[in-house]
C-alpha positions in Angstrom: 0.0 0.0 0.0 1.2 3.5 -0.9 0.1 6.6 0.8 0.9 10.0 -0.8 0.7 13.2 1.2 2.1 16.7 1.3 0.2 18.4 -1.5 -1.2 21.9 -1.1 -1.4 25.4 -2.5 1.8 27.3 -3.1 2.8 30.4 -5.0 4.9 30.2 -8.1 8.6 30.0 -7.2 7.8 28.2 -3.9 8.5 24.7 -2.8 6.6 21.6 -1.5 7.7 18.2 -0.4 5.5 15.2 -1.1 5.9 12.0 0.8 5.0 8.4 -0.3 4.8 6.1 2.7 4.9 2.4 1.8 3.5 -0.4 3.9 2.6 -4.0 3.6 5.7 -5.1 1.8 9.4 -4.4 1.5 10.1 -2.2 -1.5 13.9 -2.7 -1.5 13.7 -4.4 -5.0 11.3 -1.8 -6.4 11.3 1.4 -8.4 9.3 4.1 -6.7 7.9 6.6 -9.2 6.0 9.8 -9.2 3.5 10.8 -11.8 1.1 13.7 -12.2 -2.1 14.3 -14.0 -4.2 17.3 -14.9 -7.8 16.9 -15.8 -8.2 16.0 -19.4 -4.5 15.2 -19.8 -2.5 12.0 -19.8 -0.7 10.9 -16.6 2.8 12.3 -16.9 6.0 10.8 -15.6 7.7 13.1 -13.1 10.5 11.0 -11.8 11.5 7.7 -10.1 14.1 6.2 -7.8 15.5 2.7 -7.6 15.1 1.9 -4.0 18.2 -0.3 -3.7 20.8 2.1 -4.8 19.1 5.5 -5.1 19.4 5.8 -8.9 17.0 8.5 -10.1 15.5 9.5 -13.4 13.4 12.6 -14.1 11.0 13.9 -16.7 12.3 16.7 -18.9 9.8 19.2 -17.5 11.1 18.9 -13.9 14.8 18.3 -14.3 16.8 20.6 -12.2 13.8 21.6 -10.1 12.5 18.3 -8.5 14.5 15.8 -6.5 13.5 12.3 -5.4 14.9 10.6 -2.4 14.0 7.8 0.0 14.4 7.0 3.6 14.9 3.3 4.1 14.2 3.4 7.8 10.8 5.0 7.3 10.0 3.1 4.1 9.1 6.4 2.5 10.0 8.2 -0.7 10.0 11.9 -1.2 9.5 14.3 -4.0 11.1 17.7 -3.3 9.7 20.3 -5.6 11.4 23.6 -5.9 10.9 26.6 -8.2 7.3 25.6 -8.7 5.4 26.9 -11.8 1.7 27.2 -12.4 2.1 24.4 -15.0 3.1 22.0 -12.2 -0.4 22.1 -10.9 -1.8 18.6 -11.0 -2.7 15.6 -8.9 0.5 13.8 -8.0 0.6 10.0 -7.6 3.3 7.8 -6.3 3.6 4.3 -7.7 5.8 1.2 -7.4 7.3 -1.1 -10.0 8.9 -4.4 -9.3 11.8 -3.8 -11.7 15.4 -3.0 -12.0 14.9 -0.5 -14.8 13.8 2.9 -13.8 10.9 3.1 -16.2 8.9 6.1 -17.3 5.7 4.4 -18.5 2.8 4.2 -16.2 1.9 0.7 -17.3 5.2 -0.5 -15.8 4.0 0.4 -12.3 1.9 -2.1 -10.5 1.0 -0.4 -7.2 -0.5 3.1 -7.0 -1.2 5.4 -4.1 -4.1 7.8 -4.0 -3.2 11.2 -5.4 -2.4 14.4 -3.6 -3.3 17.8 -5.2 -0.6 20.3 -5.9 -1.8 23.8 -6.9 0.7 26.5 -7.9 -0.7 30.0 -8.1 0.8 32.7 -10.4 
């Protein structure tokens, strides 16, 4: 089970940190990913981290602004979002894939958390 939290309303240029708490299984052999979706749009890959060694991969639209990390002791992944823009407004989802490859396709991810709304005002 994945539980995403930390969304909210922030002004452009601000920061937010999302959390994804994992429970019910060990995710040490998994990829933890973040996706986002605006109404009427496709779910977009934001970034992901390989839990075992911390390898990360990011979508082009967030590179240099967003950072993914994980805390093994808390079984929690984080998405630190800096320099937020109005176009970052979306529902953000965390997901897990039992894979070595840090994939970008949503169909590679088996487990999904509920979304958390991020709204960036201009």
